[in-house]
C-alpha positions, 0 to 999 in steps of 0.5 A, a space after each residue: 500500500 505504501 508503494 502505491 501511495 508513493 506512486 500516486 504522489 509521484 504522479 501528482 508532482 507537476 513537471 514542465 515539458 518542452 514540445 520537442 520535434 525530431 527530424 531526420 533523413 535516411 539514405 543508402 550507405 552505398 549510393 547516398 540515394 534517399 530511401 522512401 517509406 522506411 518505418 521509423 519507430 520508437 518502441 519505448 514511446 510506441 510512436 512512429 512514422 514513415 519517411 517521405 519519397 526524399 527520405 525525410 521524417 518528422 515526429 512532433 510532441 516528443 518527450 525529453 529523455 533518451 530513447 531508442 529509434 529503430 529504422 526498418 525496411 525490406 532490402 536493408 539491414 534494420 538499424 537502431 540508435 539511441 538519441 537524447 531528445 531534444 535534438 538540435 540537428 537533423 539526424 542523418 542515417 545511412 542504411 546498409 543493403 542486405 538480403 537478410 530479413 528485417 529484425 524486430 524489436 523484442 517486446 517480451 524482454 524489458 529493455 525493448 531491443 533488437 534481437 541482435 542487441 538482446 542478451 536473451 535469445 528470443 524467437 520472433 515470428 509474425 502471424 502473417 508468416 505463420 498464416 502464409 505457411 498454412 496454419 489453421 489456428 494460432 496453436 498450430 502456427 507456433 509449432 513452426 518455431 524451432 523448440 516449440 510444439 503443441 499438445 493437441 486434441 483435434 484441430 481446435 484445442 492446442 497447448 504450447 510446449 516449449 522444449 518439453 515443458 507445457 501446461 502451467 509451466 508455460 506462461 501466455 501473455 496477451 495485450 501486455 497482461 498474463 492470460 489466465 483462462 483455466 489453462 490447467 485443464 488438459 482439454 483446454 486450448 489458448 482461447 485466443 484467435 490469431 486475428 488482431 495478433 501482429 507477432 509472436 515471441 517465445 522465451 525458451 527457458 525460465 522467465 520467472 525473473 520477468 514474469 513470476 510463477 508459471 514462467 518456469 518453462 518459458 513464455 509465449 508473448 502475443 503482440 497485438 497489432 499496432 495502432 495506425 501511424 500518426 495522422 493516418 487511417 487504414 482498413 481491410 477485409 479478409 477471408 480464408 478457406 480451408 479445403 480439408 474441413 470445408 472451413 472458413 475464417 472471415 474478418 474485417 478491421 479498421 484503425 485510425 490515429 490523429 495527433 493524440 488519439 488513436 483507435 482500432 477495431 477488428 472482428 472475425 468469425 471462424 467455422 470448421 467441420 470435422 477434419 479429414 484423414 485419408 480414410 475417415 473424418 475425425 468425429 466432433 473435431 468441428 468448432 466455431 469461434 467468434 472474436 472481437 478486438 478493440 483499442 483506444 489510445 491517447 498520447 501527449 508529450 509526457 504521457 501515453 495510455 491505451 486500453 484494449 478489449 478482446 472477447 472470444 467465444 468458442 464452441 469446441 467439439 471434444 472428439 471421443 471416437 470415429 462415428 458421424 461422417 459429415 461436414 456439419 459445423 455445429 459441435 456434437 456432444 460432448 463439447 465446450 463453450 468458452 467465453 473469454 474477456 480480456 480487458 487491459 490498460 497500458 500507461 506510461 508517464 515520461 519524466 526527463 530521463 526516466 519513466 513509469 509504466 503501469 499495466 493493468 489487466 482483468 480477465 473473465 473466463 466462463 468455461 462450460 462443458 456439455 455431456 450426453 448424460 446431462 441431456 434433459 429431453 431423453 424421451 424426445 430423443 427416443 421419439 426422434 430416433 424412432 421417427 427417423 430410423 433408417 437401415 443406413 448407418 450413416 443416416 442414423 448418425 446424421 439424425 443423431 447429430 441433428 437431434 443433438 444440434 436441435 437441443 444444444 441451446 434450449 435443452 442442455 444444461 452444462 455438466 461443468 461450468 466454472 468462472 475464473 476472474 483474474 485481476 493482475 497488475 504490473 508496475 515498473 519504473 525505468 530508472 535514469 540511465 547511469 553510465 553503462 547501466 539501464 535498470 528497471 525495478 517493479 512490482 507485479 501481482 494477481 488476484 484470482 477467484 474460481 467459482 463453480 456453477 455446474 453439476 460437476 465439480 472438477 476444480 473447487 472454489 478457490 482464491 489465489 493471490 500473487 505478489 512479486 518484486 523485481 529488479 533487473 539491469 542491462 550493462 553495456 561494456 565495450 565487448 560484452 553486454 550483461 543482463 542480471 536481476 533478482 526477484 521474490 514471489 509469494 503465492 497464497 492459495 485458499 481453497 473452499 474445502 479448507 486447503 490453505 497454502 503459501 508458496 515463496 521463491 527467490 529467483 535470479 538470472 544472469 546473461 552475457 552477450 559478446 561478439 567473438 568475431 565480426 560475424 559470430 555472436 555468443 550468448 550464455 544465460 543462467 536462470 532459475 525459475 519456479 512454479 507453484 502447484 496449480 489447483 488441479 494438482 492440489 485438489 483433484 478428486 474425480 474422473 477426468 473424462 477427457 483422459 479417462 483417468 481418476 485423478 487424485 490431487 496432493 495438497 502437500 505438493 511443493 514448488 517446482 524449482 529449476 535451473 537452466 543453462 542456455 548457450 547460443 551461438 550465431 554466425 551471420 554474414 551477407 549470405 549465410 546465417 547459422 545458429 546452434 542453441 543448447 540447453 540443460 534444465 534441472 527441475 526439482 520436485 517436478 509434478 506428474 501423474 502416476 498410476 497407483 494400481 487401483 480402479 475407482 468409478 471404472 477408471 484407473 486411478 492416478 496420483 499427483 506425485 513429485 520427483 526431480 527431473 532433467 531436460 536437455 537438447 537444443 536447436 541447430 539450423 542455417 539460412 542460405 541466400 546465395 549471391 547473386 541469387 538473393 531472391 533464393 533462400 534455403 532454410 533448415 533446422 533440427 530440434 531435439 529434447 530429452 526429458 527424464 526423471 531421476 528414477 530413470 523413467 522418461 517424462 511424458 509429452 516430450 516432442 519427437 526430434 524433427 528436421 524442417 527443410 524449406 526452399 523459398 523464393 522472393 520476387 517483385 514484378 511491375 504488377 506483383 509485389 512482395 511475391 513469394 513461393 516455398 516448398 517445405 519438408 517436415 521430417 519427424 522421427 520416431 519417439 520411443 522415449 515415452 512416459 510410463 503410461 504413454 505409447 510410442 509413435 512412428 516417424 513421418 514426413 509431411 510435404 507443404 508448399 505455397 505462394 502469394 503476393 500483392 496486386 493492385 485492385 482499384 488502387 488498393 492492395 489485394 494480398 493473395 496466399 495459396 498453400 497446401 499442407 500434407 500434400 501426399 495425404 500422409 496418415 500419421 499420428 503426432 506424439 503430442 496428439 491426445 487422440 493417439 491412444 485411440 489410434 486416430 490420425 492427425 489432419 490429412 491434405 489441406 489446401 488454404 486460400 487467403 485474401 486480404 484487401 486493404 481499404 
């Protein structure tokens, strides 16, 4: 409370600011010709513009202080510099031509640097690139990032896996706040649409220093789309068709920014039928998703703020066995209906050489599950079945489905309904730069309540309170950059049945980045992380229908605590990039399910127990764009992870080793801009190192291809993309598919056609 009062008093102090203007010109370093349409962006201020045809830019109403400016455009090396505002002269910036892709500013780490300047290795991918590769959902799209996979239940439900760690060990951030949507459930996905998401960042390893509990294994950070550039307005409509599921996604968006105020709106509707394999459709993998995002922002010389809202409603079929064979899109029983509301505000107060950042979030999650035994019109069902009895089995299945669909809204009551309400806060003070030191101190916290309304009780009513305090510094030496920090966290869990637990943890991290030679960069990061046991692990006492297990919680579980060493080497020249990443992760008191040899309510009983574990592996790859064929790209990456308990048993849900090889071309013509085409072969190896109750899976190869680009239609841009996945219609089972125990294949051949028209 004293801290909050101090902050309020601090904000109340009147400060006088000058109305500063920043001007500059960008030119080619080799020809000295001006470069037009360069993106000029200040990540700390979230403010930017484009250069005009003569390479000039101008930004008004700039606060005093030291700020990083990033200059980026296709065909030139991304460059950054720190300027001290006010600047009396016009900046002169020279960009170096290159065939290497543009670098992005990393938002998930606190100092907002380019990846080449970052001490911690962070993976960054734009959602547009993930979609061009044919991703059906966001959970599927992130699997193209080395070291990242997804535990799936059909096509709609996916949970991120980072280097073998998943569930509550991976923290998800959206709109700048931590996403809390009952992710402890195994039959529960992200609950976030890729609509309105600009890019994805992945921290592979303990990030508890920055984010607290549940970041033991890493962070999936979703960056929302930026507001329009100052004094501009843009809009677009888009649509995508998926041949395999006869599905579609349609959406539209608009955004506008003035001198101080800005706004954006975006909505989408997605529907898919059951996905198809070579021999059958996988019954009840159908789903429907509605998503709406909105944002309002204000920016003045000394203050900026933005408010964002996202509502996502999904109806997701839960597959159990192969049955009904049709292309209807309304889910059958059992199915989930999940509504997720995310409110967030992000504000910054700028002082002469420092700033105060305040992020607030409120997440309201309503999860309902419907099952057969909770149908309240059984007599009507029997009458319906007799009236429409047919000899043909497919027709019987179809009538059964129509009966279910007919009663979904009016006649069904949820077997399970839980509402999770979460308020979280994140306050950071960026201290004035002292010589070589950039330093941030802050507090973070969360208040969460879980309440049951359905007939079944999966997770009891409970309250969770988090509080954490942290400090981190980035130190710039002549040849080495160092980042270090420490943090303390406390989590209190109070359960209605009388369980009250306190969990505490100190964590720290230190990292080093140095250029061994002009072309070789090395990064070494050492970090600890922790995770408090979740409500399911502490309190479960019942049959989990999704996995057909009777799960028994353990109220005496301790924190999971880990220590990871991560080494990354990169070689980068004008036409070749190489990377080698290795990690060794020791996890003390790893929590997992173990069968106890009994059967309860017809299901095998499993206890939540703990044992020390270790995970190790890494990623290796290269990117070649040979001279003079800068438009031709060869990319290859290999990833591996092994997870074992100290008793010698393998950990469950560890992804199989895989290799991805891609040939890609990029080109422009007079009428076709930003053109591309690619062919990709994904080779996944056999996974025999399985957990105690897992089954092994065979290896397989998947072939994909695609092309696209932008044309002018009525003086506006129309972007077209066409791609095909699993072109050979291979029948395969991914090791992280929760349908593998029933021998159900993953999705077959799928062609995707996408259109986006800018207005």
